[in-house]
C-alpha positions in Angstrom: 0.0 0.0 0.0 1.4 3.4 -1.0 1.7 6.5 1.1 -1.3 8.1 -0.6 -3.5 5.0 0.0 -2.6 5.1 3.7 -3.7 8.7 3.9 -6.9 7.9 2.1 -7.6 5.1 4.5 -7.1 7.4 7.4 -9.5 9.9 6.0 -12.3 7.3 5.9 -12.6 7.4 9.6 -9.5 5.8 11.2 -7.6 8.3 13.2 -4.3 7.0 14.4 -3.2 8.1 17.9 -0.1 6.1 18.4 1.7 2.8 17.5 2.6 0.1 19.8 6.2 -0.5 21.1 6.9 -2.8 18.2 7.1 -0.1 15.6 7.5 3.1 17.7 10.1 5.3 16.1 9.1 8.9 16.8 7.8 9.6 13.2 4.8 11.6 12.4 1.4 9.9 11.9 1.5 9.5 8.1 5.0 8.0 8.2 4.2 5.6 11.0 1.1 4.5 9.2 3.2 3.8 6.1 5.7 1.9 8.1 2.9 -0.2 9.6 1.7 -0.9 6.1 5.0 -1.4 4.5 7.1 -3.3 7.0 5.3 -6.5 7.8 2.5 -7.6 10.1 2.3 -4.9 12.8 -0.2 -4.1 15.4 -1.4 -0.5 15.2 -3.5 1.1 17.9 -6.2 3.1 16.4 -9.5 4.5 17.7 -11.7 7.6 18.0 -13.0 9.6 21.0 -10.3 8.1 23.3 -11.5 4.5 22.7 -8.4 2.5 21.6 -8.5 -0.8 19.7 -6.0 -2.9 17.9 -6.1 -3.9 14.2 -3.8 -6.3 12.5 -2.2 -5.0 9.3 -1.0 -7.8 7.1 1.2 -6.9 4.1 4.0 -8.4 2.1 7.7 -7.8 2.8 8.4 -4.3 1.3 10.5 -3.4 -1.8 10.9 0.0 -0.1 9.8 1.7 -3.3 7.3 3.8 -1.4 10.1 4.8 1.1 12.2 6.0 -1.8 9.4 8.0 -3.3 8.5 9.5 0.1 12.1 10.8 0.4 12.0 12.1 -3.2 8.7 13.9 -2.7 9.7 15.4 0.6 7.1 13.4 2.6 9.8 12.4 5.0 12.9 14.4 6.1 16.4 13.1 6.9 15.6 11.8 10.4 12.5 10.1 9.3 14.3 8.4 6.4 16.9 7.1 8.8 14.1 5.7 10.9 12.8 3.9 7.9 16.3 2.4 7.4 16.2 1.1 10.9 12.9 -0.6 10.1 15.0 -2.6 7.6 14.1 -0.7 4.4 15.7 -2.1 1.3 18.7 0.3 0.6 18.9 -1.1 -3.0 15.3 -0.3 -3.9 14.7 2.1 -6.8 11.6 4.1 -7.7 10.3 6.6 -10.2 10.5 6.9 -14.0 14.3 7.0 -13.8 14.5 4.2 -11.2 16.6 6.2 -8.8 17.7 4.9 -5.4 17.4 6.4 -2.0 21.1 7.3 -2.3 20.4 9.4 -5.3 17.7 11.4 -3.4 19.9 11.7 -0.3 22.7 13.1 -2.4 20.7 15.7 -4.2 19.3 16.9 -0.9 22.7 16.8 0.8 21.5 14.6 3.6 24.9 13.7 4.9 23.8 11.6 7.9 21.4 9.6 5.7 24.2 9.1 3.2 26.4 7.7 6.0 23.6 5.3 7.1 23.0 4.1 3.5 26.7 3.5 2.8 27.0 1.6 6.1 24.3 -0.7 4.8 26.3 -1.2 1.5 24.2 1.0 -0.8 26.1 1.3 -4.1 27.3 4.9 -4.8 28.1 3.9 -8.4 24.6 2.6 -9.1 23.3 4.4 -12.2 19.7 5.3 -12.8 18.0 4.9 -16.2 19.7 8.1 -17.4 23.1 6.5 -16.7 23.9 8.8 -13.8 25.1 8.1 -10.2 24.5 9.9 -6.9 27.3 12.4 -7.6 25.4 13.5 -10.7 22.3 13.9 -8.6 24.2 16.2 -6.3 25.6 18.3 -9.2 22.2 18.7 -10.8 20.5 19.9 -7.6 22.3 23.2 -7.3 19.4 25.1 -8.9 17.0 24.2 -6.2 18.8 22.7 -3.2 19.2 25.4 -0.5 21.8 23.5 1.6 24.9 25.4 2.7 28.1 24.9 0.6 29.7 22.9 3.4 27.0 20.3 3.2 27.5 20.1 -0.6 31.2 19.5 0.0 30.6 17.0 2.7 28.2 15.1 0.4 30.9 14.7 -2.2 33.4 13.6 0.5 31.1 11.0 2.0 30.3 9.5 -1.4 33.9 9.3 -2.4 34.7 7.7 1.0 32.1 5.2 0.1 34.0 4.4 -3.1 32.0 6.6 -5.5 33.8 7.0 -8.8 34.4 10.8 -9.4 35.2 10.1 -13.1 32.0 8.0 -13.8 30.8 9.0 -17.2 27.1 9.1 -18.2 26.0 7.9 -21.7 26.9 11.4 -23.1 30.4 11.1 -21.7 29.9 13.7 -19.1 31.4 13.3 -15.6 30.0 14.9 -12.4 32.7 17.6 -12.9 31.3 18.6 -16.3 27.8 19.0 -14.7 29.2 21.0 -11.7 31.3 23.2 -14.0 28.3 24.0 -16.2 26.3 25.2 -13.2 27.2 27.7 -10.5 28.1 24.9 -8.1 31.4 26.1 -6.7 31.3 23.9 -3.6 30.7 20.6 -5.5 33.3 21.6 -8.1 36.0 22.3 -5.5 35.2 19.1 -3.7 35.4 17.0 -6.9 38.7 18.6 -7.8 40.0 18.0 -4.2 39.0 14.3 -4.7 41.2 14.2 -7.9 38.5 14.3 -10.5 40.0 14.4 -14.0 40.1 18.1 -14.8 40.5 17.5 -18.5 38.0 14.7 -19.0 36.2 15.0 -22.3 32.5 14.1 -23.1 31.4 12.6 -26.4 31.7 16.0 -28.1 35.2 16.4 -26.8 34.2 19.2 -24.4 36.0 19.6 -21.1 34.7 21.0 -17.9 36.5 24.2 -18.7 34.7 24.5 -22.0 31.3 24.1 -20.3 32.1 26.7 -17.7 33.5 29.1 -20.2 30.6 28.8 -22.6 28.1 29.4 -19.8 29.9 32.4 -18.5 30.8 31.0 -15.1 33.9 33.0 -14.5 34.5 31.7 -10.9 34.4 28.1 -12.1 36.7 28.9 -15.0 39.3 30.3 -12.6 38.9 27.3 -10.2 39.5 24.9 -13.1 42.5 26.9 -14.3 43.9 26.9 -10.8 43.5 23.1 -10.9 45.7 23.1 -14.1 42.9 22.6 -16.6 44.3 23.0 -20.1 42.8 26.0 -21.9 44.5 25.0 -25.2 42.5 21.8 -25.8 40.0 21.6 -28.7 36.7 19.8 -28.9 35.9 17.4 -31.7 35.0 20.2 -34.1 37.9 22.5 -33.1 36.2 24.7 -30.5 38.2 25.9 -27.5 37.2 27.3 -24.2 38.1 30.8 -25.6 35.9 30.3 -28.7 32.9 29.3 -26.5 33.4 32.4 -24.3 33.7 34.7 -27.3 30.7 33.2 -29.1 28.5 33.6 -26.1 29.8 37.1 -25.3 31.2 36.1 -21.9 33.6 39.0 -21.5 34.7 38.2 -17.9 35.6 34.7 -19.0 37.5 36.0 -22.1 39.5 38.3 -19.8 40.3 35.4 -17.4 41.4 33.1 -20.2 43.6 35.8 -21.9 45.3 36.6 -18.6 45.9 32.9 -18.0 47.3 32.5 -21.5 49.6 35.5 -21.0 50.8 34.1 -17.7 51.6 30.8 -19.3 53.5 32.5 -22.1 55.6 34.5 -19.7 56.4 31.4 -17.7 57.5 29.7 -21.0 59.4 32.7 -22.2 57.1 33.2 -25.2 56.1 36.6 -26.6 52.4 37.3 -27.3 51.6 37.7 -31.0 50.6 41.2 -32.2 46.9 40.1 -32.7 46.8 39.1 -29.0 48.0 42.5 -27.9 45.4 44.2 -30.1 42.6 42.1 -28.7 43.7 42.9 -25.1 43.7 46.6 -26.0 40.2 46.3 -27.5 38.9 44.6 -24.3 40.5 47.3 -22.1 38.8 50.0 -24.3 35.5 48.2 -24.0 35.7 48.1 -20.2 36.6 51.8 -20.0 33.6 52.6 -22.2 
């Protein structure tokens, strides 16, 4: 029985007041009802107007799909999800159209304690959903809506890597979690992935590096972080595009400036002299900024 079915049953006149000691876990009513339904034969004390009676709830051993969906939909928080695990929820269960695991949803919400509990129970951090992406990808994609502090995003990466997550796992398009983090404004995840020795020059199927994704989307901070991690700005994609070309094409002036300064620094270190066209371009950018 799903979470929604449990709620519908309650609305038909059964008001749950508490559960017996066998399934007591401190969860709110709807979650306790679900546990009673999902986790074997349990005796739940229900009644109305103070009169208590016991009913026996007989169900099959759970696949924990409803527990996964409850976490995905925000029906349970981190503490409640940990309580579900202690009720022997299946850590390998998957749910939803993409067949994502509880570890995917814990990672995207940056639930560090839940991640630790899942990994203790041997949840696989390299399990890919139907899109071919692991929990590290789920974290990198969630920056647009997850409001957790940067330290929690960094800690999530660290815990997953400690649990043997592959930082260079590539999805079917050849992207790694670093590509995804670089293409978004996710400085915390990017820094954590680089600290865990993610391949800074890994290429996707189009030959694009993380630096190219960051440059093309105008994320100057990520461009600088990648350059500091020794990303190569001279690499070309399959069709000859470079990070500079992506920045110029998309009018990302800040990124163009950062890449030019980096190239000039590399030239000075190597004892090379900038060509005349490069000096003219730098002068043009300086004039644009003054204007």
